[in-house]
N, C-alpha and C positions, 0 to 999 in steps of 0.2 A: 610676387602678389602685385606690387610696386614697376618690379622690375618692366611685365608685362606690360602695364598700364602705359606707366612710360614709353611703353617702345611702340605700343598701340596709337598713346595718341600724337607721337614724332609720324608715324607712316602714317594715319588720319591727316598730317597736318598737312603731307610730304604732297598726297593725294589730294586736295585741299589748292593745293598750286599749283597743282600741275593744273586745275582740270579749268581754273577758273585762268591761264594762260596762254592753253593752247591755242597757236595759232586754230587760224578761222579759214576757214578751207570757201574754194568756188568752181565754179565748171567751164572750164573753159573760154570765151565771151571777154567781149570788152565793162562791167562794171560800174567804170565814170569815163566816162563820153566826152564832156565841156573843159575846156582847158581855164584855171582860176577865171576870175572876177575881178577889175582895180580898174582902181576910180580914185585917178590922183586928186588935193585935196588944194585948192592955196590958202596960203595963212590959214590953215585948224590951229587953235584953240591948247596951249601943251598943259596936262594937269601933274599931279605932283601922285607918286603912288612909291610907297614904304622909303620916303626919304629921296625920288630921282625923278626926274622931272622929266614923262612920258610928250612926246610931240609927232601925232597921227601923222600919214606920213599920208597916204591913200590907200580908200575905204577895199575892200579885200574883205572875199572869201572863192569859196570854192567848196566842191568834191568832189575826197578821193580816196582809196583801197590804204592803208598802212602798209610800208611793204618792212618799217620795222621801224622801235621805239623803243626809247631810252633816257634813265630815269638820273637827273643825277644832283650830288646833295651838295658836292663837295668845293666846286668853283663857285667863283664868285655870282656866275648870271647867272646859277641853280634859284637864287636870291629871289629871283626876275624870275627867269623859267626853268624849271623842276623839268623838266621832259621838252623833247625834241619827237617831233612826227618826222621823219619818211616817209613820205607821202611819192606815190604816182596818180595818172588818170591817162585815158586818151588806153597806146598798147601797152605802155603799163602798166595800165592797172588788172593788162587782161593773163588770164594763171599760164596759158601757152606759155608767153611772154615772157616772166617771172620764172618759172622752173628753172628754164635757159639764165639763167640770167645765178648771182651769188651777191647779197646783199649784206654790209652790215652796216652800225654806229657806229664811230668811234670818238672820243674830243671833240662833240659837239660836230661832230662831216657822218656823212655818209656818202660808203663808195661801194660801185660794181663792178663784177667778172663780170668775163666770160671767156668762155674756147673757140665760136662761135654767135657771133653778132643776132641776132635774136630777128633781126630790125635795125634801123641803122641805126651807129652812133648815137647821134645828131640829136636824133628822136629820144632814142634812148633819156642821153640829158639834160633840154628841153621840157620834158615829157615826166619827168621827175625832180624834186631836190628836198633841203631836211629845212622843217619849220621846225626853227626854239619857238615857244608856245608859252607867254602870259596869261594866265588864268583872267577873265575882270574879275572872275571875284568864283564863292564859296559853290558853287555848283558848277559852273562852266570847272574849275579846278579838279571833282569829285568826279562826273564824267570825263574829264584827261582820262585819271588814275585807268579808269573799267574798261579804258580800250586796250584791240588790242591787235598784232598783227593782224592781218585779213579784212578789217572791219571794210568797211566802205564810211567815212565820218565826211559830215560841210560841218562848215568853217566859215562861221562873218567872225569880223571885227575891220582889225583895221593895217599896218603895217606900220614903223615905227621907229625914230630914234626914243635913245634911253640915255640922258646925260645923270651926269654924278656931279656932289659938289664935288670932287677933287678932281675931277675932271675928266674922269673918266667915261668911255661915251662904249654904244652899240647898237648902227646903224642897219635897219633893215636891207637887204635888197632890193631894187625894184623891178629886177624882171625876170623872165622865167630862158634868158637867155646866157645867160654869166654860169658859169661853173669855179670852183675854184677857190678861193678861203678870201669872203666877204659875200656868196653864190647865196644864203642862205637863208630866209627869209623869219621877220622877227616879226611877229603876230601877236599885235592885242586880239584874244580871244573874246569875243562880248558871246558868242553863242556855240556850243558845238554837238551837234545830235548824230548819234553813230544810225548806222539803214541797214 
């Protein structure tokens, strides 16, 4: 009797986990048209968050399709940004394009592979990015946890630099035209919504 109950509980939990984590699918076509919007700031006042000094570098807003989501718990950065989102806009939000790419995340990076380019390589590089998300409050953190691959999200906040007392720092990229190490955006997310 107990073995059956335990088996049913494990199966139920597995089904629930699969159902709530399954990717969101779309018909072919662009679902997030515009590139991110960035407005430079001059002399924005830093503020303290979890014993770190956070300096806003630019206002930032985007609507993008989630290409991947990776949670982190063990690295230093997880204390600030527990989740990275790989995001795409323009043709990098189109199911027809994404179906021809292999996309993954690891070690705070996002990567893709293609047997044959569905769109020009440079467009892939400049219409997608890995973004480290620092939730500004508990409500944003909760919404961030509920995001799934395929969702179309809107994020509003700031690109930031974070400094620690021991000299460690983490700084956002300020362009969508870069690639490789240091090309990720570090976002202080004041609002996240899912379409």
